[in-house]
N, CA, C and O of each residue as an XYZ file, in Angstrom:
528
protein
N       0.835     -1.161      0.000
C       0.000      0.000      0.000
C       0.885      1.230      0.000
O       2.072      1.125      0.307
N       0.344      2.396     -0.335
C       1.187      3.563     -0.472
C       1.216      4.416      0.774
O       0.776      5.565      0.728
N       1.717      3.903      1.896
C       1.788      4.686      3.124
C       3.231      4.849      3.542
O       4.074      3.994      3.273
N       3.501      5.961      4.203
C       4.811      6.138      4.804
C       4.603      6.803      6.151
O       3.727      7.656      6.294
N       5.380      6.431      7.115
C       5.205      6.958      8.473
C       6.420      7.786      8.849
O       7.558      7.429      8.544
N       6.152      8.902      9.519
C       7.238      9.685     10.083
C       7.019      9.744     11.582
O       6.140      9.058     12.104
N       7.785     10.532     12.269
C       7.694     10.571     13.721
C       6.345     11.107     14.198
O       5.858     10.679     15.244
N       5.717     12.051     13.447
C       4.495     12.643     13.968
C       3.301     12.498     13.045
O       2.173     12.690     13.500
N       3.487     12.167     11.759
C       2.359     12.086     10.837
C       2.447     10.845      9.992
O       3.509     10.241      9.842
N       1.306     10.475      9.442
C       1.243      9.360      8.500
C       0.776      9.935      7.178
O      -0.256     10.603      7.130
N       1.503      9.693      6.117
C       1.144     10.194      4.801
C       0.629      9.039      3.976
O       1.270      7.991      3.889
N      -0.532      9.229      3.369
C      -1.154      8.191      2.549
C      -1.226      8.711      1.131
O      -1.638      9.849      0.904
N      -0.837      7.902      0.189
C      -0.940      8.284     -1.210
C      -2.403      8.295     -1.597
O      -3.094      7.289     -1.434
N      -2.903      9.451     -2.122
C      -4.328      9.587     -2.408
C      -4.743      8.797     -3.647
O      -5.939      8.611     -3.872
N      -3.816      8.340     -4.436
C      -4.185      7.577     -5.637
C      -4.786      6.222     -5.287
O      -5.552      5.671     -6.078
N      -4.455      5.671     -4.114
C      -4.965      4.371     -3.707
C      -6.292      4.464     -2.966
O      -6.851      3.431     -2.600
N      -6.823      5.679     -2.730
C      -8.029      5.863     -1.928
C      -9.244      6.103     -2.813
O      -9.116      6.504     -3.970
N     -10.423      5.854     -2.254
C     -11.655      6.125     -2.993
C     -11.928      7.630     -2.994
O     -11.312      8.377     -2.234
N     -12.842      8.064     -3.841
C     -13.141      9.497     -3.957
C     -13.778     10.025     -2.678
O     -13.532     11.172     -2.306
N     -14.595      9.218     -1.992
C     -15.197      9.656     -0.732
C     -14.133      9.878      0.341
O     -14.205     10.833      1.115
N     -13.170      9.006      0.374
C     -12.107      9.135      1.350
C     -11.249     10.359      1.042
O     -10.832     11.071      1.955
N     -10.981     10.609     -0.249
C     -10.220     11.795     -0.632
C     -10.957     13.072     -0.214
O     -10.345     14.014      0.288
N     -12.265     13.092     -0.423
C     -13.072     14.256     -0.046
C     -13.015     14.472      1.454
O     -12.876     15.602      1.921
N     -13.124     13.388      2.210
C     -13.064     13.474      3.665
C     -11.716     14.007      4.123
O     -11.658     14.852      5.016
N     -10.641     13.529      3.530
C      -9.301     13.981      3.904
C      -9.116     15.456      3.567
O      -8.564     16.206      4.372
N      -9.570     15.884      2.390
C      -9.395     17.283      2.011
C     -10.221     18.199      2.906
O      -9.782     19.303      3.229
N     -11.424     17.754      3.316
C     -12.218     18.588      4.226
C     -11.558     18.668      5.600
O     -11.622     19.703      6.264
N     -10.922     17.571      6.027
C     -10.215     17.595      7.304
C      -9.008     18.522      7.221
O      -8.709     19.239      8.176
N      -8.310     18.513      6.081
C      -7.168     19.401      5.894
C      -7.615     20.859      5.927
O      -6.956     21.708      6.526
N      -8.744     21.138      5.276
C      -9.265     22.511      5.283
C      -9.624     22.953      6.692
O      -9.338     24.085      7.080
N     -10.245     22.069      7.458
C     -10.598     22.402      8.848
C      -9.352     22.649      9.681
O      -9.307     23.579     10.486
N      -8.334     21.807      9.482
C      -7.082     21.988     10.220
C      -6.411     23.306      9.846
O      -5.916     24.024     10.714
N      -6.397     23.621      8.556
C      -5.790     24.875      8.111
C      -6.552     26.081      8.672
O      -5.949     27.074      9.079
N      -7.874     25.979      8.686
C      -8.691     27.074      9.212
C      -8.451     27.259     10.698
O      -8.307     28.387     11.170
N      -8.407     26.156     11.443
C      -8.189     26.269     12.887
C      -6.777     26.775     13.182
O      -6.578     27.538     14.128
N      -5.784     26.350     12.369
C      -4.427     26.850     12.561
C      -4.348     28.340     12.278
O      -3.686     29.077     13.009
N      -5.028     28.798     11.205
C      -4.987     30.233     10.903
C      -5.746     31.022     11.964
O      -5.342     32.134     12.304
N      -6.851     30.464     12.500
C      -7.562     31.132     13.596
C      -6.687     31.229     14.836
O      -6.664     32.257     15.512
N      -5.960     30.141     15.132
C      -5.053     30.165     16.279
C      -3.959     31.202     16.081
O      -3.621     31.940     17.007
N      -3.401     31.260     14.869
C      -2.363     32.241     14.595
C      -2.902     33.659     14.705
O      -2.221     34.543     15.224
N      -4.142     33.886     14.212
C      -4.749     35.215     14.314
C      -5.004     35.592     15.762
O      -4.752     36.729     16.163
N      -5.506     34.637     16.557
C      -5.768     34.960     17.957
C      -4.465     35.220     18.707
O      -4.414     36.080     19.587
N      -3.398     34.469     18.358
C      -2.104     34.727     18.978
C      -1.587     36.108     18.601
O      -1.060     36.833     19.446
N      -1.741     36.472     17.316
C      -1.252     37.787     16.897
C      -2.107     38.891     17.510
O      -1.584     39.944     17.873
N      -3.433     38.662     17.634
C      -4.290     39.656     18.283
C      -3.921     39.808     19.746
O      -3.890     40.921     20.271
N      -3.640     38.690     20.406
C      -3.258     38.756     21.811
C      -1.923     39.453     21.986
O      -1.711     40.166     22.967
N      -1.025     39.249     21.039
C       0.288     39.875     21.182
C       0.244     41.359     20.849
O       1.034     42.124     21.403
N      -0.652     41.797     19.960
C      -0.718     43.220     19.625
C      -1.621     43.991     20.571
O      -1.425     45.192     20.753
N      -2.599     43.345     21.175
C      -3.534     44.047     22.054
C      -2.845     44.715     23.238
O      -3.150     45.875     23.515
N      -1.944     44.060     23.947
C      -1.272     44.764     25.045
C      -0.465     45.960     24.557
O      -0.341     46.950     25.278
N       0.084     45.887     23.349
C       0.861     47.004     22.828
C      -0.036     48.198     22.538
O       0.408     49.341     22.643
N      -1.283     47.952     22.178
C      -2.207     49.052     21.920
C      -2.621     49.742     23.208
O      -2.908     50.939     23.212
N      -2.653     48.994     24.296
C      -3.115     49.547     25.561
C      -1.993     50.149     26.391
O      -2.251     50.892     27.338
N      -0.751     49.833     26.044
C       0.377     50.360     26.804
C       0.618     51.816     26.434
O       0.402     52.212     25.288
N       1.058     52.602     27.383
C       1.366     54.007     27.161
C       2.868     54.188     27.239
O       3.460     54.032     28.307
N       3.473     54.509     26.142
C       4.916     54.666     26.073
C       5.253     56.132     26.336
O       5.098     56.969     25.448
N       5.711     56.447     27.542
C       5.980     57.829     27.920
C       7.149     58.413     27.136
O       7.139     59.605     26.828
N       8.141     57.618     26.809
C       9.262     58.137     26.032
C       8.797     58.550     24.643
O       9.216     59.586     24.127
N       7.945     57.753     24.046
C       7.424     58.096     22.732
C       6.571     59.346     22.775
O       6.600     60.145     21.840
N       5.817     59.527     23.839
C       4.981     60.720     23.980
C       5.847     61.953     24.162
O       5.577     62.999     23.571
N       6.875     61.837     24.971
C       7.747     62.980     25.205
C       8.492     63.387     23.941
O       8.780     64.568     23.748
N       8.802     62.444     23.096
C       9.526     62.742     21.865
C       8.587     63.131     20.720
O       9.050     63.595     19.678
N       7.291     62.951     20.898
C       6.340     63.197     19.824
C       6.097     64.695     19.629
O       5.714     65.396     20.566
N       6.317     65.165     18.439
C       6.071     66.576     18.130
C       4.572     66.861     18.152
O       4.145     67.932     18.583
N       3.768     65.889     17.681
C       2.326     66.068     17.655
C       1.787     66.241     19.067
O       0.965     67.124     19.311
N       2.242     65.404     20.004
C       1.760     65.468     21.382
C       2.114     66.815     22.007
O       1.275     67.437     22.659
N       3.336     67.262     21.813
C       3.742     68.553     22.379
C       2.933     69.689     21.776
O       2.547     70.612     22.493
N       2.669     69.648     20.490
C       1.871     70.690     19.840
C       0.440     70.673     20.354
O      -0.155     71.733     20.551
N      -0.124     69.492     20.575
C      -1.489     69.391     21.079
C      -1.598     69.943     22.499
O      -2.544     70.663     22.817
N      -0.640     69.608     23.345
C      -0.653     70.107     24.730
C      -0.446     71.617     24.751
O      -1.130     72.325     25.490
N       0.486     72.113     23.953
C       0.734     73.559     23.901
C      -0.494     74.304     23.389
O      -0.830     75.367     23.911
N      -1.159     73.768     22.390
C      -2.373     74.388     21.865
C      -3.499     74.388     22.871
O      -4.246     75.362     22.968
N      -3.632     73.308     23.622
C      -4.670     73.229     24.652
C      -4.433     74.250     25.758
O      -5.363     74.926     26.198
N      -3.205     74.357     26.197
C      -2.870     75.315     27.261
C      -3.064     76.744     26.755
O      -3.570     77.596     27.486
N      -2.670     77.008     25.522
C      -2.843     78.351     24.952
C      -4.325     78.705     24.843
O      -4.714     79.830     25.157
N      -5.147     77.768     24.405
C      -6.581     78.020     24.299
C      -7.218     78.261     25.650
O      -8.076     79.134     25.785
N      -6.811     77.499     26.652
C      -7.333     77.680     28.000
C      -6.965     79.057     28.549
O      -7.805     79.742     29.133
N      -5.726     79.452     28.363
C      -5.286     80.783     28.828
C      -6.031     81.893     28.101
O      -6.465     82.862     28.725
N      -6.181     81.764     26.810
C      -6.873     82.783     26.022
C      -8.315     82.945     26.473
O      -8.781     84.066     26.672
N      -9.019     81.845     26.634
C     -10.420     81.926     27.061
C     -10.534     82.477     28.478
O     -11.452     83.244     28.769
N      -9.627     82.102     29.350
C      -9.681     82.577     30.727
C      -9.401     84.074     30.819
O     -10.087     84.787     31.551
N      -8.410     84.551     30.092
C      -8.047     85.963     30.179
C      -9.002     86.880     29.421
O      -9.239     88.008     29.854
N      -9.543     86.430     28.322
C     -10.378     87.296     27.494
C     -11.874     87.138     27.733
O     -12.660     87.914     27.188
N     -12.288     86.162     28.526
C     -13.719     85.950     28.745
C     -14.381     87.147     29.434
O     -15.487     87.510     29.032
N     -13.777     87.784     30.445
C     -14.415     88.974     31.028
C     -14.609     90.094     30.007
O     -15.629     90.783     30.040
N     -13.664     90.284     29.116
C     -13.794     91.305     28.080
C     -14.947     90.962     27.141
O     -15.706     91.842     26.736
N     -15.074     89.701     26.800
C     -16.169     89.263     25.940
C     -17.513     89.435     26.644
O     -18.506     89.779     26.003
N     -17.552     89.198     27.956
C     -18.790     89.384     28.721
C     -19.225     90.849     28.689
O     -20.401     91.137     28.463
N     -18.306     91.762     28.909
C     -18.627     93.192     28.887
C     -19.089     93.595     27.487
O     -20.060     94.341     27.359
N     -18.427     93.128     26.453
C     -18.822     93.432     25.074
C     -20.228     92.942     24.786
O     -21.018     93.649     24.159
N     -20.546     91.745     25.235
C     -21.879     91.180     25.008
C     -22.938     91.984     25.751
O     -24.011     92.238     25.203
N     -22.661     92.383     26.971
C     -23.617     93.201     27.731
C     -23.880     94.526     27.032
O     -25.025     94.970     26.934
N     -22.829     95.147     26.554
C     -22.990     96.436     25.872
C     -23.775     96.273     24.566
O     -24.575     97.143     24.222
N     -23.561     95.189     23.846
C     -24.322     94.937     22.626
C     -25.783     94.652     22.941
O     -26.671     95.075     22.200
N     -26.040     93.942     24.032
C     -27.418     93.635     24.414
C     -28.177     94.901     24.784
O     -29.365     95.020     24.482
N     -27.508     95.845     25.431
C     -28.145     97.107     25.805
C     -28.482     97.919     24.550
O     -29.509     98.596     24.519
N     -27.654     97.865     23.540
C     -27.891     98.618     22.309
C     -29.162     98.174     21.600
O     -29.869     99.008     21.033
N     -29.470     96.885     21.618
C     -30.653     96.401     20.899
C     -31.897     96.348     21.780
O     -32.980     96.042     21.282
N     -31.771     96.637     23.074
C     -32.935     96.614     23.961
C     -33.620     97.979     23.953
O     -33.062     98.957     23.455
N     -34.831     98.039     24.505
C     -35.613     99.275     24.560
C     -35.341    100.063     25.838
O     -35.932    101.124     26.032
N     -34.476     99.582     26.702
C     -34.216    100.218     27.989
C     -33.434    101.512     27.807
O     -33.647    102.456     28.568
N     -32.578    101.588     26.870
C     -31.729    102.755     26.672
C     -30.323    102.469     27.157
O     -29.998    101.332     27.502
N     -29.503    103.475     27.184
C     -28.100    103.310     27.559
C     -27.955    103.182     29.072
O     -28.296    104.105     29.811
N     -27.453    102.048     29.527
C     -27.166    101.842     30.942
C     -25.698    102.102     31.243
O     -25.334    102.443     32.368
N     -24.877    101.939     30.249
C     -23.431    102.047     30.451
C     -22.892    103.207     29.622
O     -23.306    103.421     28.483
N     -21.973    103.941     30.208
C     -21.360    105.069     29.510
C     -20.171    104.630     28.651
O     -19.933    105.186     27.579
N     -19.441    103.647     29.122
C     -18.255    103.177     28.409
C     -17.978    101.726     28.782
O     -18.690    101.111     29.576
N     -16.938    101.216     28.188
C     -16.510     99.850     28.482
C     -16.142     99.715     29.959
O     -16.561     98.764     30.618
N     -15.366    100.657     30.477
C     -14.939    100.593     31.876
C     -16.127    100.767     32.824
O     -16.163    100.144     33.885
N     -17.091    101.598     32.459
C     -18.278    101.769     33.288
C     -19.062    100.452     33.366
O     -19.513    100.061     34.442
N     -19.220     99.786     32.251
C     -19.903     98.485     32.232
C     -19.153     97.480     33.097
O     -19.768     96.754     33.877
N     -17.844     97.435     32.966
C     -17.015     96.516     33.741
C     -17.179     96.775     35.241
O     -17.393     95.839     36.012
N     -17.079     98.041     35.655
C     -17.171     98.363     37.092
C     -18.574     98.109     37.629
O     -18.711     97.678     38.774
N     -19.617     98.361     36.846
C     -20.977     98.097     37.317
C     -21.224     96.602     37.505
O     -21.877     96.194     38.465
N     -20.710     95.800     36.606
C     -20.858     94.336     36.756
C     -20.163     93.880     38.027
O     -20.734     93.101     38.790
N     -18.952     94.342     38.271
C     -18.193     93.930     39.456
C     -18.856     94.454     40.724
O     -18.927     93.737     41.722
N     -19.344     95.699     40.700
C     -19.914     96.332     41.887
C     -21.301     95.771     42.231
O     -21.547     95.418     43.384
N     -22.195     95.686     41.267
C     -23.584     95.312     41.542
C     -23.835     93.813     41.528
O     -24.739     93.328     42.209
N     -23.070     93.099     40.783
C     -23.259     91.642     40.763
C     -22.156     91.013     41.612
O     -22.305     90.883     42.827
N     -21.103     90.643     41.007
C     -19.923     90.131     41.709
C     -18.851     89.906     40.665
O     -19.176     89.805     39.482
N     -17.603     89.825     41.044
C     -16.546     89.625     40.042
C     -16.706     88.330     39.242
O     -16.343     88.271     38.067
N     -17.247     87.305     39.878
C     -17.401     86.033     39.157
C     -18.470     86.111     38.073
O     -18.545     85.224     37.223
N     -19.302     87.158     38.085
C     -20.305     87.317     37.029
C     -19.636     87.550     35.675
O     -20.232     87.281     34.632
N     -18.415     88.043     35.693
C     -17.672     88.219     34.447
C     -17.344     86.877     33.789
O     -17.104     86.811     32.583
N     -17.335     85.818     34.583
C     -16.990     84.486     34.077
C     -18.208     83.580     33.934
O     -18.054     82.367     33.786
N     -19.423     84.147     33.977
C     -20.625     83.327     33.828
C     -20.642     82.718     32.426
O     -20.584     83.449     31.437
N     -20.719     81.434     32.331
C     -20.686     80.728     31.056
C     -19.292     80.267     30.630
O     -19.147     79.613     29.598
N     -18.292     80.594     31.398
C     -16.917     80.218     31.050
C     -16.711     78.696     30.990
O     -16.033     78.226     30.076
N     -17.268     77.902     31.928
C     -17.035     76.445     31.846
C     -17.569     75.821     30.556
O     -17.014     74.831     30.080
N     -18.617     76.373     29.995
C     -19.135     75.813     28.746
C     -18.177     76.046     27.586
O     -18.108     75.234     26.664
N     -17.451     77.134     27.626
C     -16.497     77.441     26.546
C     -15.241     76.609     26.693
O     -14.689     76.131     25.702
N     -14.788     76.435     27.917
C     -13.565     75.700     28.159
C     -13.889     74.234     28.162
O     -12.998     73.405     28.350
């Protein structure tokens, strides 16, 4: 018969087998190949998944993109914090212009001092958390 044995597998010559047996062997080979490729994929997924979740601080410190993003965030926060009171006074003065009440404020500084005096200094920052 056309068989040969090695240490771990037995090889059978398919010419001596019936067509049903050949079909069965080829389907078993396909299943084995599929399970081996699934195992290899799961191993590669397992090996890459921890790398995706790890945070490499040296890479972040050397990254130009990361430094630019942090610098831009800090600059935006400072800009909104420092200029928000000025924007509040501007908005109040514009609101008075379109209302029927008339002029309540004589100037920018008058509007600023009235807000601080009659309301409170934190009124200049009303709505600031929504912007930041």
